N, C-alpha and C positions, 0 to 999 in steps of 0.2 A: 504493501500500500505505499501511497505518494503520503510524505509525511503530511502536506496540506490538503489533501485531498478534498476536505469536507467545504473548504475556501469558499466563501460567500452563499454558503446553505444557512438555510436556517432551522436550529434542533429547538423541540419543545421538550421538556423533559418536567412530568412529575413528581411530586415527591423529592423534589430537589436538595432538601434542607439537610440532609443526614445521608449517610450508608451506600447502600448502592445507587440511587436517583446523586448524590454531591458527583461522587466517580466517576459516574458517567457523563456528567454537566463537565468534567475536567476533562476526561480524554477526549470527549468532541471541543471543546476548546483548544486542547494541545493541534487537533485536528482542523484547526480554521474554521469551526462554526460558528455562527450566529446564535447567542442561546438565551430562548428562554425561559427564567425558572420559574417553577411553580410549588405552593407551596402552603401549608396552613401557619406555622412557626417563624413568624416575622424576623425573628432574632435568630435563628439559625439560617432559614433564607438569606438574610441579607450579609452571614458568612461567606454562605455558597458562592453569593453574588460577587463579594469581592474577592474572593478565589478563582474564579471563573475572569472576573475581569485582572486578577497578577497573569492570569496567562495570557494576556494581550487580546483577547477575544471581545467585540461587540456582544453584549449582554443586559437582557433587564429581568426584573422578578416581579412578580403578580402572584400576590396574596389569592387564592382559590381553592375554595373544597370542592372536588371533584364530585360531590354526591350531589352538588344546588346546578341543575339546570341552568338558572339565571345567572349565575354565577361563570360558568363553562360559557353561557352565551357570550356575557361580557369580553371573557377575556380571549374568545374568539376572534371576537370583533376589534377589541385593540390590540389585537396580533398581528390583526390583517390590515390596520391602519398605521403601527409603527412597523411592520418588516413585507408587507406586500401579501407574502405566500409565507409556506412551511413545507422544508422538505423532510423532515424527520420528526416521529414524535415516539417519542418512550412512555408507554402507560406504567411507572412507576407506582406510584401510590397506591397504597395498599395496609389492611392490619390485621390483626389474627384474634379469636378469642378460644381461649383453651377452655373446651367443654363439652359434652357428651351431647347428643344432639338434643335427645328429649329432655335436657335439663335450660334447654336455650330459650328465653323469654322474647317474647315477638321484638322487643324494642332491642337486645340483644340481634336478631337474627337479621333484622333490618340495618342496624349497625355497620356489620361484615359487608351483607348483602350488595348494600348502598356502596361502599366505597372498593368494594373489589371487583364487580361485576359490574354494577350501572354507571360508576366514576369511568368504566374503562369507557362502554359504551357513549357517555356523554363527550368524553372527550374525541372519540373516531368520529360523532356525527356531526360534531362542530368545528373539528380544526379540520379533516378529511376534505370539506370543498378547498382549503385554502392550500390541498397538496393538489389538488388534480389542475392538468394541463402542464406539469412543469415539466414531463418527459421521465423524471426519476422521482421517489419517493419510497422511503422506509417505517414501517409502521414498528416497533418493537413492544410487546406486554410482558411484562416478567409475570410470570406463575410460577410455581413451585415444585419439587418433587410428590408435594402433593394434588398433582394434576396428574400423575402417573399410579402411585398409590396413598394409601390411608394408614391412620392409627386412630387408636381410642382417645376421643374429646378434642382429636383436626377432621371432627366429617365435615362439621360447615364449612370450614375453611376449605379443607378439599374440594368440597363441591362446589365452591366459588371458583378454586383456579381449573376446576374441569372445564365450569364452564367459558372459562377466558382462555383455553385454548380453544372450544369448537369455535369461539367467536372469532380467533383468529384465522381459523380453516376459511371459516365463513366469508370474511373480509378481502384474505386473498385471492378470491372468486371471483368477487365481485369488484377487486380494483385491479385485475387482471391486465385487463386493457389501458389503463391510466399508469401503465410500469410501476406502479406502488406494491410492495412487495411488503406481505406482516408474516411476523415471526414471532414467536413464543419462547422466550428463554425460562427454563425451570432451574433455579439455583436450588443446591439442596445447603446445609446450614452452613453461613455465613459469616464471619465474625464482622459484625455491623455492634450499632450502640442497643440495637433493639433484643440483640440475642447476649449481650454480657451476664446477664443474670446465669443464664446457663453455662456462660464459660468460667463464671467465677464461683460456680457449685460445682465443687471435685466430684462427687458421687452422680451429677447430671451428665456432667460434660467428659468422663470419663464411658458412661453408658451411649451419649452418641458415638463418639469416640470407635469405640469397639463395635459399633454400626456402620459406621464409615472406613470402607477398604483401602483409604488413602493417611487414614488415623491422624488426620488432620482438618481444620476448618478452610474454608473457601474465603478467599479475601476478595472483598467488593471491587477491588482493583483487574480481580481475573473477570466478573461478569460485566467491566465497564469494557474489556477487551474486547471479548465476544460481542457486545452491542458496537464498538467502534466495526469488526469485522465485518458484520452485518449490515452495516452503511456502504463497504466498501464494493468498488463493480467486480470485483472476485467472487460476493456470493449474491450476484443478482438473479441468478437462476434458482437461489433459496428462496420457497415462500411456501408459506398454509402447514409449517413444523412447527415442530415445540424440540428446539435444542437444551438438552440434561447438562448441567454441569453440576455434582452431585459428588464428584470423588467415589465414585463407583457403590453408592447405595443401594441406585434401583437395579443394578445388577444381580443382586444379590438375590 
């Protein structure tokens, strides 16, 4: 890949305030992209914006709750006015609740499904029109190994990630004539702020490592590198699929 192969292209990254979203934004910035960073935590998002601009990238941040149609619609309008078009959309925003299926309240069900699947739908609904007509486009949806397997206490989360994988396939077919590809990435256990409690618990950490053939946590930079590859011309024939990066977890 050329060092600045995203030069002049606009990339929207949701959940860009930390973890995989922030690392992906930084990787895109180094590749020359103009960045649109979205999230709900102003302080953390401002830090991401500073880091991206330190890479020399043109970038803006927008506070946006992907569950809220009015906010997403306004985001698309603002981005259209500011940048004109979008070339890459990374749907990274997500959340998790660990609880058995029948123990979920309706409020918890909606909190999880609204963020993990409705948010992806809304972002695609309003951002994809800005991607059409460019002759190039990439949609990257962050799923999870739970789009391939599941476990006790992860049932609803798993269901939302299966839904995202299905939506990815549908969008890939719908947008193929626009030369917009749509690919999902399914990370395994990644060392981010959100997984810090698991990593700091010796028993839970060891249990997870025992189930991971590579015996280590993945790094958010590794996911970002995969996202960057998907955006390259070398990956132009890749669409409608879900790429695992899980240290061998699902191979067992």
